C-alpha positions in Angstrom: -0.3 -0.3 0.3 3.0 2.6 0.8 4.1 2.0 -2.6 1.0 3.2 -4.4 0.9 5.7 -1.7 -2.2 4.3 0.1 -0.4 4.0 3.0 1.9 6.5 4.7 5.6 4.7 4.7 6.3 7.1 7.4 3.3 6.0 9.7 4.3 2.0 9.5 4.7 1.7 13.4 0.9 2.1 13.3 0.4 -1.4 11.4 0.2 -3.3 14.7 -2.6 -1.0 15.9 -4.5 -1.0 12.1 -4.1 -5.2 12.8 -5.3 -5.4 16.0 -8.6 -3.1 15.3 -9.4 -5.0 11.8 -9.4 -8.1 14.3 -11.6 -6.2 16.9 -14.1 -5.3 14.4 -14.2 -9.6 13.0 -14.5 -10.5 16.5 -17.4 -8.1 16.9 -18.9 -8.7 13.8 -18.7 -13.3 14.0 -20.1 -11.9 17.7 -22.8 -10.0 16.3 -24.1 -12.3 14.2 -24.0 -15.3 16.2 -20.8 -16.9 15.0 -18.0 -18.4 17.1 -14.9 -16.2 16.1 -12.7 -18.7 17.2 -14.2 -21.5 15.1 -14.2 -19.2 12.4 -10.3 -18.9 12.3 -9.5 -22.1 13.1 -12.0 -23.0 10.2 -10.1 -21.0 7.5 -6.5 -22.2 8.7 -7.7 -25.9 8.6 -9.3 -25.1 5.4 -6.0 -23.8 3.6 -3.7 -26.4 5.0 -5.9 -28.5 3.2 -5.7 -27.0 0.6 -1.8 -26.5 0.4 -1.6 -30.2 1.8 -0.2 -29.7 5.1 -1.8 -31.3 8.3 -4.6 -29.5 10.4 
């Protein structure tokens, strides 16, 4: 994103905070829709492991 001018490269220290914020919003969305955030993540990881031929 910095290469495209959409992320100020001098503010790279904000990345950890932005990742945390995104994760928090995803957890809130899961809760509000009656889904388990943990189960959603685990299911995704298992799917990718199968896709790439790795054991879960």
